[in-house]
Legacy VTK file of the C-alpha trace (Angstrom):
# vtk DataFile Version 3.0
C-alpha trace
ASCII
DATASET POLYDATA
POINTS 302 float
49.406 78.056 75.046
49.531 74.376 76.065
53.133 73.188 76.167
54.467 69.669 75.711
58.068 70.326 76.855
58.820 72.256 80.060
62.398 73.324 80.733
63.702 74.306 84.166
66.169 76.665 82.587
69.404 78.527 83.131
69.993 81.692 81.100
73.402 83.311 80.701
74.840 85.885 78.379
78.267 84.889 77.065
80.790 87.718 76.687
83.556 86.315 74.490
86.895 87.989 73.802
89.437 86.492 71.374
93.030 87.058 72.470
96.395 85.617 71.476
97.262 83.770 74.679
96.243 83.432 78.350
96.603 86.558 80.439
99.289 86.863 83.078
98.313 88.451 86.388
98.057 92.213 85.887
98.438 91.951 82.094
96.277 93.698 79.489
95.996 92.457 75.907
94.132 93.877 72.942
91.434 91.483 71.764
91.142 90.517 68.110
87.388 90.009 68.357
84.426 90.246 70.698
81.002 88.585 70.732
77.950 88.765 72.964
75.991 85.549 72.544
73.047 83.834 74.240
73.973 80.926 76.506
72.877 78.788 79.412
72.301 75.060 78.973
68.620 75.259 79.841
67.850 78.082 77.438
69.864 76.386 74.692
68.034 73.072 75.103
64.659 74.828 75.195
65.410 76.617 71.919
66.584 73.362 70.334
63.311 71.676 71.341
61.261 74.588 69.997
63.087 74.505 66.659
62.288 70.804 66.418
58.578 71.557 66.627
57.834 71.219 70.347
55.664 73.714 72.210
58.064 74.776 74.954
57.555 76.550 78.276
60.244 77.847 80.626
60.616 77.955 84.389
63.480 80.368 85.022
64.709 83.317 87.044
66.540 86.073 85.189
68.075 89.451 85.940
66.262 92.751 85.918
68.958 94.185 83.642
69.373 94.408 79.859
70.792 90.877 79.753
67.598 89.573 81.345
65.567 91.399 78.700
67.770 89.852 76.016
66.538 86.436 77.151
62.885 87.450 77.074
63.277 88.852 73.566
65.050 85.723 72.339
62.425 83.349 73.747
59.606 85.464 72.302
61.270 85.206 68.888
61.502 81.413 69.268
57.830 81.097 70.287
58.607 79.874 73.817
56.111 80.358 76.667
57.587 82.801 79.202
54.733 83.127 81.729
56.787 81.374 84.436
59.988 83.342 83.895
60.573 85.502 86.980
62.707 88.660 86.934
64.869 89.619 89.891
64.469 93.398 90.104
67.827 95.053 90.581
69.672 91.730 90.169
72.361 90.981 87.620
71.645 88.294 85.059
73.824 85.205 84.764
76.952 86.022 82.767
79.907 84.040 81.422
83.202 85.820 80.725
85.035 83.753 78.111
88.571 84.251 76.848
89.302 82.306 73.651
92.971 81.891 72.695
94.586 81.574 69.278
95.096 77.817 69.730
91.356 77.339 70.338
91.597 76.762 74.084
89.661 78.979 76.476
89.123 80.112 80.052
85.658 80.822 81.452
84.386 82.604 84.556
80.662 82.091 85.167
78.526 84.248 87.449
75.104 82.570 87.951
73.417 85.829 88.925
69.661 85.873 89.361
69.358 82.256 88.213
70.823 81.072 91.516
67.620 82.281 93.185
65.333 79.816 91.378
63.480 77.849 94.068
60.992 75.037 94.531
58.320 77.706 95.085
58.893 79.061 91.574
58.447 75.539 90.240
55.309 74.992 92.301
53.795 78.113 90.734
54.150 76.402 87.342
52.540 73.122 88.455
49.640 73.422 85.996
52.057 73.798 83.077
54.060 70.763 84.233
50.924 68.655 84.703
49.877 69.216 81.072
53.317 68.575 79.558
54.789 65.362 78.159
58.443 66.021 79.064
60.098 68.089 81.810
63.833 68.680 81.388
66.579 70.310 83.429
70.369 70.538 83.680
72.761 70.951 86.599
73.081 74.691 85.911
69.904 75.343 87.922
69.555 74.857 91.689
68.956 71.185 92.507
66.008 72.046 94.750
64.168 73.421 91.724
64.938 70.331 89.638
63.821 67.997 92.437
60.546 69.881 92.814
59.897 69.833 89.068
60.649 66.124 88.715
58.462 65.228 91.710
55.572 67.150 90.152
56.221 65.515 86.799
56.251 62.031 88.344
52.981 62.748 90.167
51.324 63.615 86.845
52.880 60.864 84.733
55.133 63.296 82.830
58.493 62.053 81.555
61.623 63.633 83.068
64.939 64.275 81.314
68.110 65.417 83.059
71.248 66.619 81.298
73.755 66.233 84.178
76.042 69.076 83.127
78.126 70.432 84.609
78.715 67.046 86.236
78.463 67.127 90.022
77.449 64.798 92.861
73.662 64.420 92.840
71.388 63.556 95.773
70.162 59.976 96.097
66.569 61.243 96.022
66.967 62.557 92.465
68.105 59.419 90.621
64.784 57.483 90.789
62.965 60.578 89.490
65.052 60.667 86.284
63.367 58.853 83.399
66.069 59.804 80.877
69.656 60.874 81.660
71.791 62.420 78.876
75.446 62.725 79.958
78.411 62.877 77.616
81.105 60.245 78.073
83.196 62.237 80.546
80.189 63.224 82.649
78.970 59.621 82.749
82.303 58.244 83.975
82.577 60.995 86.601
79.016 60.541 87.905
79.385 56.783 88.257
83.079 56.783 89.262
83.594 53.979 86.757
86.367 53.039 84.310
84.196 52.441 81.232
80.828 53.358 79.720
79.123 49.982 80.212
80.010 49.765 83.915
79.082 53.401 84.488
75.716 53.045 82.790
74.798 49.970 84.815
75.739 51.717 88.072
73.443 54.653 87.333
70.597 52.379 86.226
70.960 50.582 89.566
70.451 53.942 91.300
67.020 54.172 89.693
67.551 55.993 86.379
64.968 54.790 83.860
67.064 55.122 80.701
70.541 56.466 80.037
71.650 57.987 76.740
75.378 58.734 76.576
76.451 61.104 73.798
79.699 60.180 72.037
80.311 63.022 69.583
80.826 61.846 66.015
80.480 58.237 67.289
76.799 58.944 67.930
75.178 57.794 71.148
74.246 54.694 73.102
71.057 53.882 74.986
71.126 51.770 78.137
67.957 50.460 79.817
67.515 47.881 82.592
67.420 44.297 81.361
67.962 45.268 77.706
70.985 45.112 75.430
72.494 48.541 74.711
71.344 50.298 71.546
74.155 52.041 69.666
73.081 54.685 67.149
75.877 55.879 64.814
76.734 59.545 64.527
77.897 61.702 61.646
81.430 62.686 60.629
81.317 66.449 60.083
83.782 69.182 59.198
83.256 70.884 62.554
83.168 74.675 62.838
82.227 74.864 66.527
80.902 72.265 69.004
79.412 74.852 71.407
75.833 73.889 72.188
75.940 70.497 70.446
75.105 68.652 73.655
72.262 71.062 74.424
70.953 70.627 70.884
70.971 66.845 71.345
69.104 67.072 74.655
66.489 69.540 73.417
65.935 67.649 70.178
65.580 64.372 72.078
63.028 65.998 74.397
61.010 67.130 71.369
61.093 63.615 69.917
60.050 62.029 73.208
57.190 64.530 73.506
56.148 63.390 70.028
56.281 59.809 71.386
58.778 58.708 68.759
60.331 55.255 69.283
63.854 55.231 70.690
65.757 54.448 67.437
64.068 57.303 65.579
64.361 59.732 68.499
68.090 59.081 68.868
68.767 59.242 65.127
67.013 62.611 65.001
68.845 64.020 68.031
72.188 62.835 66.591
71.458 64.593 63.312
70.387 67.849 64.973
73.526 67.861 67.139
75.759 67.193 64.115
74.179 70.032 62.148
74.625 72.363 65.129
78.416 72.122 64.705
78.289 73.855 61.314
78.333 77.462 62.573
79.764 79.463 65.473
77.794 79.784 68.704
75.115 77.638 70.307
71.847 79.205 69.188
73.066 80.435 65.799
73.865 76.919 64.666
70.802 75.040 65.924
68.883 73.555 62.976
65.165 73.695 62.327
62.938 70.634 62.143
62.751 71.044 58.363
66.533 71.099 58.011
67.002 67.927 60.035
64.216 66.235 58.083
65.774 67.199 54.748
69.236 66.098 55.863
67.973 62.689 56.997
65.725 62.165 53.965
68.289 60.264 51.813
68.819 57.840 54.666
LINES 1 303
302 0 1 2 3 4 5 6 7 8 9 10 11 12 13 14 15 16 17 18 19 20 21 22 23 24 25 26 27 28 29 30 31 32 33 34 35 36 37 38 39 40 41 42 43 44 45 46 47 48 49 50 51 52 53 54 55 56 57 58 59 60 61 62 63 64 65 66 67 68 69 70 71 72 73 74 75 76 77 78 79 80 81 82 83 84 85 86 87 88 89 90 91 92 93 94 95 96 97 98 99 100 101 102 103 104 105 106 107 108 109 110 111 112 113 114 115 116 117 118 119 120 121 122 123 124 125 126 127 128 129 130 131 132 133 134 135 136 137 138 139 140 141 142 143 144 145 146 147 148 149 150 151 152 153 154 155 156 157 158 159 160 161 162 163 164 165 166 167 168 169 170 171 172 173 174 175 176 177 178 179 180 181 182 183 184 185 186 187 188 189 190 191 192 193 194 195 196 197 198 199 200 201 202 203 204 205 206 207 208 209 210 211 212 213 214 215 216 217 218 219 220 221 222 223 224 225 226 227 228 229 230 231 232 233 234 235 236 237 238 239 240 241 242 243 244 245 246 247 248 249 250 251 252 253 254 255 256 257 258 259 260 261 262 263 264 265 266 267 268 269 270 271 272 273 274 275 276 277 278 279 280 281 282 283 284 285 286 287 288 289 290 291 292 293 294 295 296 297 298 299 300 301
């Protein structure tokens, strides 16, 4: 299968327990609920892109355990190419232990597991898939060496690159000029640029070589910054929110699908905004991600 979006992906399984309040050291509480849900920013964004009609391929390293198999089964169901997903025999898959409290706050412990072993060599093995794609995307949940290798290959073949810089962390100078599209949220943008406001932060990152910067602003929509061009603000949607988990990943994956379709910026951003808004209407990241048809129907009156 020829793919038009390649995702250098993280894959975690989220183990979520609902308890009344934070645990004290040595304390045991009975949980009021428990969920086991698919997670990982890369996997989430890949699924979002696939549901928006893109042909998606993964570059990932997963555990040899049942949680690793859970990822393979999920991606097969979503029609995602898995030929470059490597299993670490005898290794534990990435796992997030999440405690959700009655007031809605939470604590999370993340173990990256087999995903931490993704290397530039794994990316190189997928060079043919990258060369034929239109967009290559990654997040900061995968090793930076793998992202650098993927973006260098993409640049060599004229393939657009998209980086969701989450979780926000210092990035090497060599990476910035390889990023065609950066999709931080407001907090990530200010942290990455060490700036007091969005406009200043965006200009600082553009000066480092980023081709275009799209900052997501929740219900306020998003804003596009490009060198030498006035910012483009695209309004969002006021929603009765059930759960914002995965909204940012939905935006990124949906934007990647639109860019692979070569949609103009205003349309691509309007579509990604709508998909992200709809993703807040149910619990969990993957459960809530809308299909292409649903986004199309929702935008139709506009």
